[in-house]
C-alpha positions, 0 to 999 in steps of 0.5 A, a space after each residue: 441507484 446504478 453501480 456506476 453511480 456509487 461512491 464504492 463501485 468507483 473507487 473499486 474500479 479505479 483500484 483494481 486498474 491502478 493494481 493491474 497496471 501496476 501488477 503488470 510492471 512488477 511481473 517485469 520486474 519478478 516481484 508483485 504489487 504487494 511486495 512492491 508496496 512492503 518494500 516501499 515501506 522498509 527504511 533503506 537503511 536501517 529497516 523496519 520492525 515487523 509489527 509497523 510494516 502492516 498498519 502501514 499498508 492497512 494489511 492484516 498480520 497473516 497476510 503480511 507474514 506470507 508476503 515477508 516469507 515469499 520476499 525472503 525466499 526470493 531474497 528481497 529481505 531478511 530478518 534480524 532480531 531487533 537491538 533494542 528488543 529481542 523479541 521484535 524482529 526487524 525486516 532489513 533490504 538485501 541488495 536485491 531487495 534495495 533494487 526491486 525497492 528503487 523499481 518500486 519507487 520509479 514506477 509509483 513516481 512515474 504513475 503520480 507524475 503522469 496523473 499530475 500532468 493531466 489532473 490539475 493540482 486543484 483537483 487533486 486537492 478536493 480528490 484528496 480531502 474527499 478520500 479522506 473524508 470517506 476514509 474518516 467516516 469509515 475509520 470512525 465507524 460512522 457510517 453503520 452506527 447506532 446513530 448513522 443513517 444506514 440503510 437509506 
């Protein structure tokens, strides 16, 4: 099987193209794609517990810690003790963070709008269904399980 015929190759190539596109926009606004995604997952009014952000993005806690540190240094966020659970830290957006969040939101919306202009809704629904099934296979660990058909 050629690389171009594999599911993972096509997903990876497409994701890298999307990441490059987003990074090109992010650099213009002195952020990164990762920072943009984190900004989009922080509640603009109430903030978000730090422990909730990594799972939303599929990140490891270590990676998120580095991103949050960078965001704090750039003045995009600040951390406060959670009022309900003093052991927990809540991430809040600064004014600059809110501005960059809006830039990220507009960027993502523009990309999705353009995709929806070019690709019919029926094809997008099939895409979402297929990508969901692939994700489910991975999450349920069915690909390389004892009863699975790995190696074929």
